[in-house]
N, CA, C and O of each residue as an XYZ file, in Angstrom:
820
protein
N     103.555     27.785    164.528
C     102.785     29.023    164.576
C     102.233     29.243    165.983
O     101.713     28.320    166.609
N     102.354     30.471    166.467
C     101.871     30.777    167.797
C     100.356     30.663    167.874
O      99.637     31.067    166.960
N      99.893     30.111    168.973
C      98.458     30.112    169.263
C      98.158     31.367    170.062
O      98.742     31.587    171.123
N      97.246     32.193    169.556
C      96.981     33.505    170.130
C      95.642     33.533    170.847
O      94.651     32.986    170.363
N      95.626     34.174    171.997
C      94.375     34.429    172.719
C      94.028     35.902    172.594
O      94.825     36.772    172.945
N      92.830     36.172    172.091
C      92.287     37.522    172.038
C      91.339     37.654    173.227
O      90.264     37.054    173.238
N      91.734     38.432    174.217
C      90.985     38.541    175.462
C      90.373     39.929    175.547
O      91.078     40.935    175.468
N      89.065     39.976    175.709
C      88.340     41.243    175.677
C      87.741     41.510    177.045
O      86.899     40.749    177.522
N      88.181     42.597    177.679
C      87.667     43.008    178.974
C      86.488     43.949    178.838
O      85.976     44.186    177.744
N      86.070     44.483    179.981
C      84.846     45.280    180.034
C      85.064     46.763    179.755
O      84.113     47.542    179.814
N      86.298     47.170    179.450
C      86.576     48.578    179.178
C      86.236     48.963    177.753
O      85.538     48.234    177.048
N      86.738     50.124    177.334
C      86.486     50.610    175.976
C      87.064     49.636    174.962
O      88.225     49.239    175.064
N      86.251     49.252    173.983
C      86.656     48.212    173.035
C      86.854     48.779    171.647
O      85.981     49.459    171.108
N      88.012     48.492    171.074
C      88.322     48.824    169.692
C      88.810     47.538    169.038
O      89.806     46.977    169.495
N      88.149     47.040    167.979
C      88.507     45.731    167.409
C      89.721     45.759    166.486
O      89.915     44.822    165.711
N      90.536     46.796    166.546
C      91.702     46.917    165.675
C      92.595     45.677    165.780
O      92.979     45.264    166.875
N      92.911     45.102    164.642
C      93.824     43.950    164.530
C      93.293     42.699    165.209
O      94.071     41.795    165.514
N      91.999     42.621    165.453
C      91.440     41.390    166.016
C      91.085     40.464    164.858
O      89.988     40.524    164.302
N      92.028     39.619    164.514
C      91.876     38.704    163.384
C      92.291     37.302    163.836
O      93.437     36.890    163.653
N      91.361     36.597    164.415
C      91.655     35.264    164.933
C      91.757     34.257    163.795
O      90.952     34.263    162.864
N      92.765     33.393    163.891
C      92.935     32.302    162.930
C      92.395     31.019    163.543
O      92.061     30.969    164.727
N      92.317     29.985    162.717
C      91.897     28.675    163.208
C      92.842     28.241    164.339
O      94.063     28.287    164.194
N      92.258     27.823    165.453
C      93.044     27.394    166.602
C      93.270     28.466    167.639
O      93.620     28.155    168.778
N      93.076     29.743    167.272
C      93.167     30.831    168.245
C      91.931     30.834    169.140
O      90.926     30.193    168.831
N      92.017     31.562    170.250
C      90.901     31.687    171.175
C      90.453     33.135    171.282
O      91.276     34.049    171.331
N      89.145     33.334    171.319
C      88.571     34.638    171.670
C      87.856     34.445    172.997
O      86.904     33.670    173.094
N      88.320     35.153    174.014
C      87.780     34.995    175.360
C      87.225     36.324    175.834
O      87.908     37.347    175.778
N      85.987     36.308    176.301
C      85.390     37.495    176.911
C      85.631     37.433    178.407
O      85.207     36.485    179.069
N      86.306     38.435    178.944
C      86.478     38.558    180.379
C      85.297     39.375    180.904
O      85.318     40.606    180.882
N      84.280     38.675    181.371
C      83.063     39.278    181.908
C      82.402     40.208    180.884
O      81.941     39.736    179.845
N      82.345     41.522    181.152
C      81.610     42.455    180.306
C      82.138     42.598    178.903
O      81.496     43.237    178.069
N      83.300     42.017    178.614
C      83.793     42.008    177.242
C      82.861     41.272    176.299
O      82.905     41.477    175.086
N      82.014     40.413    176.859
C      81.022     39.705    176.047
C      80.094     40.695    175.342
O      79.797     40.536    174.158
N      79.638     41.715    176.070
C      78.757     42.722    175.482
C      79.454     43.470    174.353
O      78.849     43.745    173.317
N      80.731     43.799    174.557
C      81.478     44.526    173.529
C      81.632     43.699    172.265
O      81.478     44.219    171.160
N      81.932     42.425    172.416
C      82.086     41.558    171.253
C      80.776     41.435    170.482
O      80.764     41.528    169.254
N      79.674     41.225    171.201
C      78.382     41.092    170.527
C      78.025     42.357    169.765
O      77.441     42.284    168.684
N      78.369     43.514    170.311
C      78.061     44.781    169.644
C      78.755     44.886    168.290
O      78.285     45.609    167.411
N      79.856     44.182    168.114
C      80.581     44.185    166.844
C      80.325     42.909    166.042
O      81.011     42.648    165.054
N      79.351     42.125    166.460
C      79.002     40.918    165.733
C      79.998     39.786    165.901
O      80.092     38.909    165.043
N      80.742     39.797    166.997
C      81.738     38.771    167.261
C      81.296     37.898    168.431
O      80.738     38.395    169.409
N      81.546     36.610    168.327
C      81.149     35.682    169.383
C      82.398     35.019    169.970
O      83.204     34.451    169.233
N      82.557     35.090    171.288
C      83.734     34.463    171.893
C      83.588     32.951    171.984
O      82.493     32.402    171.865
N      84.716     32.299    172.199
C      84.684     30.867    172.463
C      84.318     30.575    173.915
O      83.864     29.478    174.240
N      84.520     31.573    174.792
C      84.318     31.372    176.219
C      84.098     32.711    176.896
O      84.683     33.719    176.500
N      83.252     32.720    177.920
C      83.115     33.868    178.818
C      83.634     33.433    180.182
O      83.262     32.375    180.689
N      84.494     34.256    180.771
C      85.081     33.906    182.058
C      85.040     35.104    182.990
O      85.277     36.233    182.562
N      84.740     34.867    184.267
C      84.735     35.954    185.244
C      83.625     35.820    186.250
O      82.969     34.782    186.343
N      83.415     36.905    187.020
C      82.377     36.880    188.049
C      81.038     37.411    187.550
O      80.047     37.389    188.280
N      81.008     37.889    186.302
C      79.785     38.363    185.632
C      79.124     39.526    186.370
O      77.898     39.634    186.392
N      79.932     40.388    186.969
C      79.364     41.565    187.633
C      79.282     42.775    186.710
O      78.717     43.801    187.088
N      79.845     42.669    185.491
C      79.786     43.806    184.563
C      79.112     43.466    183.248
O      78.931     44.358    182.419
N      78.737     42.229    183.021
C      78.001     41.856    181.815
C      76.541     42.246    181.998
O      75.942     41.947    183.030
N      75.970     42.909    181.007
C      74.628     43.474    181.167
C      73.512     42.595    180.620
O      72.345     42.782    180.965
N      73.864     41.649    179.778
C      72.815     40.850    179.146
C      72.946     39.375    179.461
O      73.896     38.948    180.117
N      71.983     38.600    178.987
C      72.016     37.157    179.178
C      73.007     36.549    178.192
O      73.006     36.884    177.007
N      73.833     35.671    178.682
C      74.843     35.019    177.845
C      74.243     33.726    177.315
O      73.829     32.860    178.085
N      74.201     33.603    175.995
C      73.555     32.438    175.380
C      74.471     31.823    174.338
O      75.111     32.532    173.563
N      74.529     30.503    174.325
C      75.251     29.776    173.293
C      76.754     29.812    173.410
O      77.456     29.460    172.462
N      77.269     30.233    174.566
C      78.707     30.320    174.783
C      79.025     29.702    176.141
O      78.343     30.019    177.115
N      80.019     28.844    176.247
C      80.400     28.307    177.556
C      80.803     29.425    178.514
O      81.395     30.423    178.103
N      80.479     29.251    179.784
C      80.773     30.254    180.816
C      81.522     29.585    181.961
O      81.099     28.547    182.472
N      82.639     30.191    182.360
C      83.325     29.803    183.591
C      83.115     30.925    184.598
O      83.704     31.999    184.479
N      82.277     30.668    185.579
C      81.888     31.724    186.524
C      82.646     31.583    187.842
O      82.828     30.482    188.361
N      83.081     32.720    188.365
C      83.831     32.770    189.613
C      83.135     33.712    190.599
O      82.342     34.557    190.183
N      83.421     33.581    191.895
C      82.824     34.493    192.879
C      83.286     35.931    192.666
O      84.385     36.173    192.167
N      82.435     36.882    193.050
C      82.818     38.295    192.974
C      83.987     38.567    193.915
O      84.922     39.278    193.547
N      83.947     38.015    195.118
C      85.028     38.199    196.081
C      86.099     37.129    195.829
O      85.929     35.958    196.167
N      87.205     37.575    195.223
C      88.279     36.649    194.866
C      89.579     37.421    194.774
O      89.572     38.646    194.656
N      90.689     36.713    194.828
C      92.006     37.343    194.754
C      92.548     37.302    193.332
O      93.704     36.940    193.112
N      91.719     37.671    192.378
C      92.082     37.654    190.967
C      91.167     38.614    190.225
O      90.040     38.865    190.652
N      91.653     39.148    189.119
C      90.769     39.905    188.236
C      90.267     38.969    187.134
O      90.836     37.903    186.899
N      89.204     39.383    186.473
C      88.681     38.568    185.372
C      89.719     38.448    184.257
O      89.833     37.402    183.618
N      90.474     39.523    184.027
C      91.521     39.478    183.001
C      92.604     38.463    183.377
O      93.091     37.723    182.522
N      92.972     38.432    184.641
C      93.961     37.469    185.105
C      93.470     36.039    184.927
O      94.230     35.165    184.509
N      92.215     35.801    185.240
C      91.629     34.468    185.067
C      91.652     34.056    183.596
O      91.949     32.908    183.264
N      91.336     35.008    182.722
C      91.318     34.709    181.290
C      92.728     34.412    180.774
O      92.913     33.501    179.966
N      93.711     35.166    181.230
C      95.092     34.913    180.823
C      95.553     33.533    181.276
O      96.211     32.819    180.520
N      95.215     33.159    182.495
C      95.633     31.864    183.009
C      94.972     30.736    182.219
O      95.614     29.739    181.890
N      93.684     30.902    181.919
C      92.982     29.882    181.139
C      93.630     29.737    179.765
O      93.866     28.621    179.302
N      93.917     30.856    179.116
C      94.494     30.813    177.769
C      95.886     30.190    177.786
O      96.230     29.421    176.889
N      96.682     30.511    178.787
C      98.016     29.922    178.885
C      97.914     28.417    179.087
O      98.667     27.659    178.477
N      96.991     27.977    179.936
C      96.800     26.543    180.160
C      96.312     25.840    178.889
O      96.544     24.644    178.708
N      95.628     26.595    178.003
C      95.132     26.036    176.747
C      96.196     26.040    175.647
O      95.915     25.664    174.509
N      97.410     26.464    175.985
C      98.510     26.401    175.031
C      98.794     27.687    174.284
O      99.608     27.683    173.361
N      98.164     28.769    174.643
C      98.427     30.050    173.978
C      99.754     30.627    174.472
O     100.054     30.586    175.665
N     100.532     31.156    173.553
C     101.790     31.818    173.903
C     101.809     33.277    173.461
O     102.766     33.997    173.744
N     100.766     33.716    172.773
C     100.614     35.113    172.374
C      99.260     35.599    172.882
O      98.266     34.875    172.825
N      99.234     36.835    173.380
C      98.027     37.377    173.999
C      97.788     38.796    173.495
O      98.699     39.624    173.471
N      96.546     39.060    173.093
C      96.138     40.386    172.661
C      94.985     40.829    173.570
O      93.923     40.208    173.598
N      95.220     41.906    174.302
C      94.257     42.351    175.295
C      93.461     43.534    174.760
O      94.035     44.515    174.287
N      92.158     43.438    174.835
C      91.243     44.500    174.403
C      90.354     44.879    175.591
O      90.163     44.091    176.517
N      89.816     46.097    175.545
C      88.948     46.533    176.630
C      89.663     46.505    177.963
O      89.043     46.278    179.002
N      90.983     46.738    177.938
C      91.790     46.635    179.155
C      92.501     47.944    179.480
O      93.424     47.969    180.294
N      92.064     49.045    178.833
C      92.724     50.327    179.084
C      92.029     51.126    180.176
O      92.253     52.330    180.294
N      91.193     50.480    180.970
C      90.567     51.143    182.099
C      89.087     51.331    181.944
O      88.302     50.791    182.723
N      88.684     52.111    180.923
C      87.253     52.399    180.785
C      86.748     53.049    182.060
O      87.362     53.997    182.550
N      85.641     52.558    182.609
C      85.131     53.147    183.844
C      85.912     52.713    185.079
O      85.660     53.222    186.171
N      86.860     51.777    184.931
C      87.626     51.272    186.071
C      89.125     51.449    185.763
O      89.814     50.512    185.361
N      89.605     52.703    185.970
C      90.972     53.017    185.575
C      92.010     52.206    186.342
O      93.106     51.968    185.834
N      91.679     51.779    187.562
C      92.640     50.994    188.328
C      92.945     49.664    187.638
O      94.030     49.107    187.803
N      91.982     49.161    186.865
C      92.198     47.889    186.169
C      93.246     48.030    185.065
O      93.884     47.047    184.687
N      93.426     49.239    184.550
C      94.471     49.467    183.553
C      95.849     49.215    184.164
O      96.697     48.577    183.541
N      96.074     49.711    185.372
C      97.350     49.479    186.039
C      97.535     47.986    186.331
O      98.639     47.454    186.212
N      96.447     47.322    186.712
C      96.521     45.879    186.922
C      96.870     45.143    185.649
O      97.626     44.173    185.680
N      96.326     45.594    184.522
C      96.627     44.952    183.234
C      98.107     45.080    182.886
O      98.699     44.145    182.348
N      98.705     46.222    183.188
C     100.136     46.396    182.913
C     100.977     45.430    183.740
O     101.958     44.876    183.244
N     100.596     45.227    184.998
C     101.312     44.259    185.821
C     101.193     42.848    185.245
O     102.172     42.104    185.195
N      99.988     42.490    184.815
C      99.780     41.164    184.231
C     100.578     40.998    182.946
O     101.118     39.924    182.682
N     100.655     42.052    182.150
C     101.434     41.983    180.919
C     102.906     41.719    181.217
O     103.538     40.879    180.575
N     103.444     42.439    182.190
C     104.849     42.246    182.535
C     105.097     40.816    183.003
O     106.094     40.202    182.624
N     104.201     40.287    183.821
C     104.366     38.925    184.329
C     104.349     37.905    183.194
O     105.156     36.977    183.190
N     103.441     38.065    182.234
C     103.384     37.138    181.105
C     104.625     37.250    180.232
O     105.143     36.241    179.754
N     105.102     38.466    180.024
C     106.311     38.655    179.221
C     107.502     37.981    179.874
O     108.336     37.391    179.186
N     107.591     38.062    181.185
C     108.703     37.439    181.903
C     108.649     35.918    181.818
O     109.651     35.245    182.059
N     107.473     35.372    181.474
C     107.341     33.924    181.245
C     107.574     33.563    179.777
O     107.428     32.402    179.394
N     107.930     34.539    178.965
C     108.247     34.268    177.569
C     107.126     34.530    176.586
O     107.263     34.209    175.406
N     106.021     35.103    177.036
C     104.867     35.324    176.159
C     105.042     36.572    175.301
O     105.755     37.507    175.665
N     104.380     36.558    174.171
C     104.236     37.716    173.291
C     102.902     38.362    173.663
O     101.843     37.787    173.412
N     102.949     39.555    174.260
C     101.716     40.144    174.770
C     101.662     41.630    174.468
O     102.667     42.336    174.544
N     100.458     42.092    174.120
C     100.244     43.516    173.892
C      98.812     43.894    174.254
O      97.901     43.066    174.219
N      98.642     45.157    174.598
C      97.330     45.727    174.930
C      96.953     46.692    173.821
O      97.704     47.617    173.513
N      95.796     46.476    173.224
C      95.376     47.253    172.059
C      94.192     48.128    172.444
O      93.150     47.632    172.873
N      94.365     49.430    172.285
C      93.328     50.402    172.610
C      93.053     51.276    171.389
O      93.714     51.143    170.359
N      92.097     52.149    171.511
C      91.682     52.956    170.356
C      92.793     53.885    169.884
O      92.933     54.112    168.682
N      93.582     54.425    170.804
C      94.566     55.444    170.429
C      96.010     55.024    170.670
O      96.928     55.804    170.416
N      96.224     53.816    171.151
C      97.590     53.382    171.427
C      97.657     51.866    171.552
O      96.641     51.187    171.706
N      98.890     51.353    171.481
C      99.187     49.956    171.774
C     100.316     49.941    172.785
O     101.240     50.751    172.711
N     100.237     49.010    173.736
C     101.312     48.828    174.710
C     101.841     47.404    174.578
O     101.074     46.445    174.499
N     103.168     47.286    174.554
C     103.846     45.997    174.471
C     104.644     45.782    175.756
O     105.106     46.739    176.377
N     104.799     44.529    176.144
C     105.731     44.173    177.207
C     106.865     43.377    176.578
O     106.635     42.516    175.728
N     108.078     43.666    176.997
C     109.259     43.018    176.417
C     110.237     42.683    177.526
O     110.625     43.552    178.307
N     110.636     41.416    177.593
C     111.589     40.962    178.611
C     112.776     40.265    177.942
O     112.607     39.275    177.231
N     113.958     40.786    178.176
C     115.166     40.109    177.738
C     115.208     39.735    176.282
O     115.491     38.581    175.960
N     114.939     40.661    175.388
C     114.971     40.369    173.957
C     114.838     41.648    173.168
O     115.140     42.732    173.667
N     114.384     41.521    171.926
C     114.224     42.679    171.050
C     112.949     42.529    170.240
O     112.465     41.419    170.021
N     112.411     43.655    169.797
C     111.224     43.638    168.953
C     111.292     44.780    167.951
O     111.952     45.794    168.176
N     110.589     44.585    166.834
C     110.513     45.591    165.780
C     109.098     46.158    165.753
O     108.124     45.405    165.715
N     108.984     47.480    165.771
C     107.699     48.148    165.645
C     107.579     48.756    164.261
O     108.517     49.388    163.776
N     106.435     48.572    163.621
C     106.135     49.299    162.385
C     105.689     50.699    162.793
O     104.759     50.851    163.585
N     106.344     51.708    162.258
C     106.116     53.081    162.702
C     105.946     54.008    161.502
O     106.076     53.602    160.347
N     105.656     55.249    161.816
C     105.695     56.312    160.824
C     106.446     57.488    161.452
O     106.444     57.625    162.676
N     107.084     58.336    160.649
C     107.854     59.447    161.209
C     106.995     60.324    162.128
O     105.883     60.718    161.779
N     107.536     60.611    163.293
C     106.851     61.460    164.258
C     105.949     60.717    165.230
O     105.456     61.317    166.185
N     105.725     59.443    165.015
C     104.857     58.665    165.893
C     105.495     58.524    167.277
O     106.687     58.236    167.395
N     104.694     58.729    168.313
C     105.215     58.652    169.677
C     105.508     57.213    170.072
O     104.672     56.324    169.909
N     106.695     57.001    170.588
C     107.096     55.712    171.159
C     107.773     56.007    172.493
O     108.827     56.642    172.531
N     107.174     55.550    173.576
C     107.731     55.744    174.917
C     108.111     54.396    175.504
O     107.395     53.408    175.339
N     109.241     54.367    176.187
C     109.769     53.118    176.739
C     109.968     53.291    178.242
O     110.695     54.181    178.682
N     109.315     52.434    179.023
C     109.377     52.500    180.475
C     109.933     51.188    181.022
O     109.712     50.122    180.447
N     110.646     51.273    182.121
C     111.115     50.073    182.799
C     110.071     49.648    183.832
O     109.737     50.407    184.742
N     109.563     48.431    183.678
C     108.706     47.860    184.717
C     109.556     47.300    185.847
O     109.179     47.393    187.015
N     110.694     46.724    185.509
C     111.625     46.220    186.510
C     112.278     47.399    187.246
O     112.351     48.500    186.699
N     112.752     47.180    188.478
C     113.480     48.256    189.149
C     114.578     48.838    188.268
O     114.771     50.053    188.217
N     115.302     47.946    187.569
C     116.291     48.374    186.584
C     116.179     47.492    185.349
O     116.083     46.269    185.456
N     116.191     48.114    184.186
C     116.281     47.387    182.916
C     117.606     47.784    182.268
O     117.845     48.956    181.977
N     118.456     46.790    182.049
C     119.827     47.064    181.591
C     120.003     46.639    180.129
O     119.311     45.755    179.623
N     120.951     47.302    179.480
C     121.252     46.971    178.089
C     120.116     47.318    177.151
O     119.831     46.575    176.212
N     119.462     48.449    177.400
C     118.346     48.878    176.542
C     118.901     49.512    175.272
O     119.788     50.363    175.327
N     118.367     49.087    174.128
C     118.758     49.678    172.846
C     117.535     50.261    172.167
O     116.462     49.657    172.173
N     117.700     51.430    171.587
C     116.623     52.155    170.902
C     117.147     52.600    169.545
O     118.082     53.397    169.472
N     116.550     52.090    168.468
C     116.980     52.468    167.124
C     115.757     52.791    166.277
O     114.685     52.217    166.470
N     115.927     53.711    165.341
C     114.812     54.182    164.525
C     113.961     55.199    165.246
O     112.822     55.456    164.858
N     114.523     55.787    166.311
C     113.833     56.802    167.096
C     114.677     58.071    167.136
O     115.877     58.040    166.863
N     114.046     59.174    167.476
C     114.746     60.451    167.514
C     115.907     60.421    168.505
O     116.993     60.928    168.223
N     115.662     59.819    169.669
C     116.715     59.629    170.663
C     117.106     58.151    170.630
O     116.349     57.294    171.086
N     118.278     57.859    170.094
C     118.737     56.475    170.002
C     119.688     56.169    171.151
O     120.270     57.066    171.760
N     119.828     54.870    171.430
C     120.697     54.481    172.541
C     121.139     53.040    172.368
O     120.470     52.239    171.715
N     122.290     52.724    172.970
C     122.784     51.353    173.098
C     123.343     51.205    174.506
O     124.093     52.060    174.978
N     122.973     50.112    175.176
C     123.499     49.873    176.509
C     122.923     50.792    177.575
O     123.543     50.994    178.619
N     121.756     51.346    177.324
C     121.124     52.263    178.276
C     120.547     51.483    179.454
O     120.105     50.345    179.296
N     120.553     52.097    180.629
C     119.865     51.551    181.797
C     118.675     52.440    182.122
O     118.825     53.646    182.318
N     117.488     51.835    182.176
C     116.275     52.546    182.575
C     115.835     52.034    183.934
O     116.045     50.867    184.265
N     115.223     52.908    184.720
C     114.745     52.532    186.042
C     113.244     52.766    186.141
O     112.663     53.536    185.376
N     112.629     52.079    187.107
C     111.178     52.192    187.280
C     110.771     53.461    188.012
O     109.579     53.743    188.133
N     111.746     54.240    188.506
C     111.393     55.436    189.274
C     111.716     56.738    188.559
O     111.644     57.813    189.155
N     112.081     56.640    187.249
C     112.326     57.862    186.469
C     112.008     57.602    185.007
O     112.560     56.671    184.422
N     111.117     58.410    184.386
C     110.638     58.135    183.019
C     111.556     58.686    181.927
O     111.141     59.513    181.114
N     112.797     58.222    181.918
C     113.765     58.736    180.953
C     113.355     58.451    179.520
O     113.674     59.233    178.624
N     112.654     57.347    179.281
C     112.326     56.949    177.916
C     111.001     57.471    177.393
O     110.508     56.976    176.379
N     110.412     58.454    178.053
C     109.090     58.932    177.647
C     109.169     59.852    176.431
O     110.139     60.588    176.254
N     108.126     59.795    175.597
C     107.920     60.746    174.493
C     109.068     60.797    173.498
O     109.486     61.873    173.072
N     109.569     59.637    173.137
C     110.474     59.555    172.001
C     109.621     59.578    170.735
O     108.393     59.566    170.819
N     110.248     59.611    169.583
C     109.484     59.682    168.330
C     110.174     58.880    167.247
O     111.399     58.897    167.132
N     109.381     58.177    166.454
C     109.915     57.401    165.340
C     110.442     58.327    164.253
O     109.912     59.415    164.030
N     111.501     57.871    163.579
C     112.081     58.663    162.496
C     111.800     58.070    161.125
O     112.047     58.718    160.108
N     111.286     56.847    161.084
C     111.030     56.189    159.806
C     109.945     55.147    159.929
O     109.010     55.296    160.715
N     110.076     54.078    159.139
C     109.015     53.075    159.048
C     109.168     51.927    160.040
O     108.292     51.068    160.130
N     110.277     51.905    160.789
C     110.456     50.845    161.773
C     111.336     51.332    162.909
O     112.232     52.156    162.726
N     111.055     50.800    164.080
C     111.891     51.055    165.246
C     112.234     49.713    165.868
O     111.402     48.806    165.901
N     113.448     49.588    166.357
C     113.906     48.357    166.995
C     114.249     48.674    168.440
O     115.060     49.556    168.723
N     113.619     47.941    169.351
C     113.814     48.162    170.785
C     114.256     46.849    171.407
O     113.664     45.802    171.145
N     115.283     46.904    172.220
C     115.784     45.698    172.866
C     116.123     45.951    174.320
O     116.313     47.092    174.742
N     116.197     44.871    175.077
C     116.621     44.951    176.475
C     117.360     43.666    176.806
O     116.879     42.573    176.506
N     118.526     43.793    177.424
C     119.312     42.601    177.761
C     118.779     41.943    179.034
O     118.669     40.720    179.110
N     118.451     42.762    180.029
C     117.953     42.210    181.286
C     116.917     43.159    181.882
O     117.174     44.353    182.041
N     115.744     42.618    182.210
C     114.659     43.429    182.748
C     113.442     43.378    181.838
O     113.454     42.735    180.788
N     112.400     44.063    182.259
C     111.143     44.079    181.509
C     110.754     45.519    181.190
O     110.694     46.378    182.070
N     110.492     45.756    179.912
C     110.054     47.071    179.439
C     108.570     47.060    179.127
O     108.020     46.044    178.701
N     107.927     48.199    179.342
C     106.591     48.470    178.821
C     106.743     49.561    177.764
O     107.265     50.642    178.040
N     106.283     49.265    176.557
C     106.505     50.147    175.406
C     105.163     50.672    174.920
O     104.259     49.904    174.591
N     105.051     51.998    174.881
C     103.834     52.671    174.438
C     104.044     53.157    173.009
O     105.032     53.828    172.712
N     103.103     52.814    172.124
C     103.135     53.310    170.743
C     101.806     54.005    170.457
O     100.758     53.361    170.414
N     101.857     55.309    170.264
C     100.652     56.053    169.919
C     100.264     55.813    168.472
O     101.083     55.365    167.669
N      99.025     56.110    168.142
C      98.561     55.941    166.754
C      98.631     57.269    166.009
O      98.284     57.334    164.830
């Protein structure tokens, strides 16, 4: 069974599908601690430079880093979780919030983890984003639900899209043209695959 890390950043927090099992980790990346407490959830660890946490952190281990560093708090949390044996990652509070540039950084981190073989997704109030490298995945969908597929790699080859309005086999997507944007599910499941490259997949709610 995969060991999952639920990592909560300082952005807008929606606890959808946050169901940690025994052995999983809940990590607050700096201000994510405040978001978790607001929902009555306590992390196993707080990590970061603590420049966005508003309250006193009590009863939880803290790994504190300098504000001036060549890493984001989310990156630090991902590295800690990977070193702790996690192979699945669920990112919350990572869709930007007051710091929209951090959303773009989160997408880069997702692609990097996927390329290392991780199962990773970003969960927000109105959408979920998945990263997929060299494999296939099944999405639970409903008819008309938006599913957009983007290439993070310069080229993603052998892309397959099934259960969507626009289907494809052997498609090549590039990072400089959004050919896969605004597709739509036709039923209860969609299957997306890529032979070589990394995809970022957007699923609206």
